[in-house]
N, C-alpha and C positions, 0 to 999 in steps of 0.2 A: 188811518182813523179819522173820522169826521165828527164834529160836535155842533149841535144847535141848542141854544137855551130857548126852549119853546115858550116858557112863561116863568117869571120870577118876581115874587112880591108877596105881600101878606094875603092876597086873595087866592094864591095857588101857585105851586112850583112843580115844574117837570122839565127835564132836559133829555135830549137824544144823543146817544153815542153810537156810532156805527163802526164796525170792523168788517173784514172780508167775510167772517163767519156769523156775525151777530148784529142785531139791532136792539139796543138796550135803552130803557128809560131809567133815568136817575130821578127818583121820587115820582109820586102820582097824586098830586094835590088838586087835580081838576076833575070834572066829570068825564065820563067815558066819551061823551059826544064832543066836548071841547078838545079833549086830547086827540081824538081822531081828526078833527078839523085842523088843529095846529100841525100835526104830522103831515097831513095832506099838503099844507102850505109849503113844506120843505121837500115834498115829493116822496113821502114814505107812507105806505099803507099800514094801518095799525095791525093788520093781520100778520105783518112781517116782524113785529116785536116779539122777541123770544125770552127776554129777561127784564125784570124790574128790580132795582136796588133801592131800598127804602132807608132814609136817614134817621127818621124818628117818627113818633106817633102823632105829632100835632097835625090837625086837620088840613092845614094848607100844604102839607107834604104827603099825607096818607089817604085823604078822603076818597079818592078815586080807585084805590088799589083793589078793594073787594070787587067792585064792578068789573074791572079789567080782568081779574082772575076768573070770575064766573063766566064772563062773556067770551074770553079768549083762552081756551084750554091749553094752547101751546106755550103760554107764558109761565115761566118759573120765577117766583118772587123770592127775594132774599132780604133778610133783616136779621138782627141779632136776637138772642133768646129773650132778653128783657122787653124788647119792642113787640115781638110776637105775643108774648104773654099778656102785655098790657092791652093790646088790640083785641085779643080774644076775650079777656076778662071783661072788658068794657063794651064789647060788641060794637065798637066804633065804625068798623068797615063791613059789618054783617058777617054772615057765615062764609068762610073761605074754603076752597077745596084743599084738603090736607095734602094731597099728592103734589100740589103746586107750591107748597111752603118749603123753603130751604133756609138754612142758617149760615151766617158768616159773622164771626165774632170779632170784637176789637183786637187788633194786632195780628189778625189772620190774613194770609194771602191765599186766594183760591184761583185755580187755572181752569179756563173753559176754552179749549182749543187755542185760538190765536189771541186770547184775552186773559190777562192777569188782573185780578181785583184785590187791592189791599184795603182793609177796613181799619179805621182809627177812631178812638173815642174823642168826643168833643164835650164842651161844658155848656149845657143848656138845660132848662127846666122841663125836661121830658124824661120818660122812663129810662132809656139807655141810648142816648143819641150817639151817632157815629156818622162819619163821612168816608169817602173812598178816593183812592187813586186808581185810575184805569190805565192799563199799559198794553199796547199792541203794536207790533211791527217796529219796535224800538222807540216808539213815541209814548208819552204819558200825559194825562190830564188829571189835575187834582181838583176836587170839588170841596168847598168849605164855606158853609153858611151856618147860621143858627148856633153861634158859640159866643160865650161872653169874653173869652180871651183865647189867644193862640199860644200854647205852651211850647217850650223848647222841644219836647218830644214830638208834638205835631209838626213843628217846623222841620224837624229832621226827617219826618216821614214824607212831607210834601216838597222838600227842596229839589231844585234842579228839574222841575217839570217843564214840558214843552208848552203847556197851557194851564191856566187856572180859571176856575169860576170862584170868585171870592166875594163874600158878603161886604157890601158897603151900605149898612143899614141906615145910619143916621148921622146928621151933623150935630155936634155937641150943642151949639148955641140954639139951633132950631128945636132940638128936643127939650132943652131946659126952659126955653121961653114959650113952648108950644102948648096946645090945649089938653094934653094928657094929664090925668090925675098924678099927684106926686108918687103914690105907691106904684103906679104903672111905669113912671119914669125911672124909679129906683130899680124895678125889675129889669128894664131894658139896659140900664147902666151897669148892672151887677155882673158878677163872674158867671152867672148862668143865663145871661141875657143875649145881647147882640153886639156886633162889632160896629164901632163908629168908622167914619171915613178915615180918620187919622190912624186908628188902630189897624184897620185893614191895610192901609198903605204901608205902615211900618212892617207888618208881617210880610208883605210882598217884598219890600226892600231886603228883608232878611233871607228870603228863599229864592228869588229869581236869579237867573244866570243868563249869559248870552244865548243859551239854548232856548230860553223862553221867548215865544213869538206871539202869543195871544193871551190877553187877560180880559175875562168877562166880568163886568161889575154887576153884582147880583143882589137880590133881596133888598132893594132900596125902599125905605119907608115912604109912603105917599104923603105922610103928614110931617115927618121930621127930617126930610132930605129933599134934594132936587137932583135931577140928572146932571145939571151943570156943576153943582158943588161936588158930587161924587167924582165926576170925570176930572175936574180941575185938581182935586186933591190927589187923585191917582197920578195924573200927569205931572204935577209939581214934584211929588215925592219920587216918582220913578224916572221920568224922562228928564227932569231938570235937577234932580238931586244926585245922590251918590250911589244909586243902585247900579249893580253890575249887569247891564242890559245890552242887547243888540239894538242897533239904531232902527231896525225894521219892526220892533215890537209894536203890536197894535192893541190899543185899549178900546174895548167894545162895550157899549151900553146895552143893557137888556131891558125888557119891558114886561109888565104883568099880563099883557094880552097879545103881543105880537112876537113871533119867533125871530131869532137872529138867523142870518143866512147859515146854511150848512157849511161849516168851515173845515177845511183840511188842516189837520194838526201836524 
């Protein structure tokens, strides 16, 4: 299994997971053109994508899904019932081909050849947010952003993965002292908001094991965080703290506009 975080941030999110049998997008928050360009940068033709898994309805995760489904009929798209219903009711992604729509509900694991996908509910101000653990060839990668907190149930679901994409959205001090309105700050800080650097770091400390070799720091706010602060917090809590990790663990920064290298998990 290989992973590239193609783009991560408030301007749009999408990631690539490859197995022997599949090439999968996790979220589709960019235009079809931009998604095609980012995939090409890591050596993948967009026509090879056969599945997309959607986390929730917010535009920075879903805006490009309708275009991809209409343009590439080989793509099967997966989301839970609540997310599909909201997207259809609001027409946020336009008319989508019904034959390409598929459901995966929180708590469910579905198998697609050499790939198992487990969905789990998160806490965010969307219709029915959920994220996923992808498992193939004895390796697993857990994706988790856009959640106000990480429950014990979620930790149990994602623990002992080989790799993580984890939200490091904001630095507490930068958010509190920053330019956002107080209602928006309250929303971000709330249980249906986002994870701070410290909260994300603590969640990782709780779930990583020596099996974990890669951690991608994702969904970093461009106004309330910096790459340095996110990376140093993760490094301090994981590499210099009491986390049960392998010395070869790599902490990888992601970008809103540049893909990470296609990484073997």
